[in-house]
N, C-alpha and C positions, 0 to 999 in steps of 0.2 A: 333670871332664862336660865341662873346654877341651881338654883329648884328643881325643875323639869331635865334635867340633865342630868342630876344624882339621885331622879325618882322620890325626891322625899319633899315633893307636894300633896300631903292632903288634904282635897277638898269632902267637907260639908257635908255633905251633902242633906234638902230636905226640899217638899214637899213646895216650890220657889212658880212665882206668877212673875208670866213674861209682862203681862203688862205696869209691873211694879218697878221690876228690876230696869228698864231698856229708859222710863224718860230718867228713872238717874244717873244712865250713863250720858245722858244728857248734858249732864250739867258743867262746866269747861270746857266746854267746845264750843272752838268759833261757830259761825255760826250754825253753832247744835239749832234753832228758829227753823233752818230755813229745811229739816230733814224729816220726812212725813212717820207719821206710824199705825197699824191696820192691824192691830192685833181686834182680831172680834169677842166678842163679847161672850161672857164666862168659857176662852180658850181655858186649856183646861191649866192643872200646874202640872208644873217639871220638876224631875228631881236633879237636881240642880243642886248647886253652893254659889247662893248666892250675893255673897264678892265677887268669886273669878267670872261668874255670868256676865255681872259688869266690867269688869276688866275686858273682858269674850265683843263684845259689844260696842262701850266703850271705843275700843278699838279698833268696830270694826265698822263704826259710825265716825271718829279721825276720823279713816284711809275714804271713807263711800264721797263725805267732806271733799275730803283734799280733789278728785279726779269727780266730780258732778261738774260737767254743766251748772253755768249762773240763773239759767232754767230753764233745769227740770232736776229737780232737787235728787236728794236721795232718797229709798223705801226702805221703810225695818215694814216685810209682810212674816208672818203668824198664819200657819196651816198643818192639817192634820195633814200626811198620805202616808195612809194604811199603816195606820199606827205609831208614829213615829212624827214626832215635833220638828215642821223642820222651820229652821228659823232662814230668812235670802236679805240680804245687805244688797237693794242693786242702787246704785247711782250714774244710772248713765253718760259713764267715760268711755274713751275709747274703747275698753280693754283689755285687755293680756293677748298675747300669739299665745294659742295652746301647747305650745314648746314649755314658754314661763309659765303655767300654769300650779304647777309647784315648787317652784323654785322663788316666787311668790310667797311662801311662805318660811320660807331657810333667812334665817340670823342674820342680818348689817344688810339686805336684799332691799336695792330700794330703785324704785322705779321712775326712776333717772333725778336729775339733780332740781325739777323743778319747786322744791317743797321741802321743806328742811325735816329733816330726822338724821337719824342713825340704823331706822330699817330691823326696828325688833316687834313692832306693833304685830302683824301681822306672827309672829313665829310666836312672840306669849299669847297669842286668843289662838292661835291652831293649839301651843302647850295646851293653858289652862281646856280648851271644850274636852279632848281629850283627855285629858284627869278628870275630866265629870264622864267619861264614857260617848263623847257626842265628836261630830266633827265635824270640819269645814275642811267644803272645796269651791275655785274659784270657776265658776263657768259664765258662761254670755248671756247675756241680756237679749231675748227674746227681739226686742226693738232695737234693742245692736249694731245684731244679724249684718 
């Protein structure tokens, strides 16, 4: 977090395959076998720092695994939308109220006391994504609306 706040994080951007980074991001996560990935064959490479992208996805996956109901595993969807790569991590949880959607990415913000952690995962994910020229937002899952 300190490197993000001081602007000293310098990503090494290079063409990166989502379908190679995403499985590595699951290593060491509890219940990682529950996460489903939908990355189309031949999906284009993205310009990213593979290590930072892996950490972004690991933090998003960890959060999704925490808040997904046992009978609905979280999912990663990759698609092209108007020349932009869109990665969605869908957790099928109860969702976040609209007024909290931006705040969940602030440091030390936690969604209740049911799960351990200090509330840095989503803040770090957002900071790393922005350092690579991307962005992260919270949105409602269509089935959960």
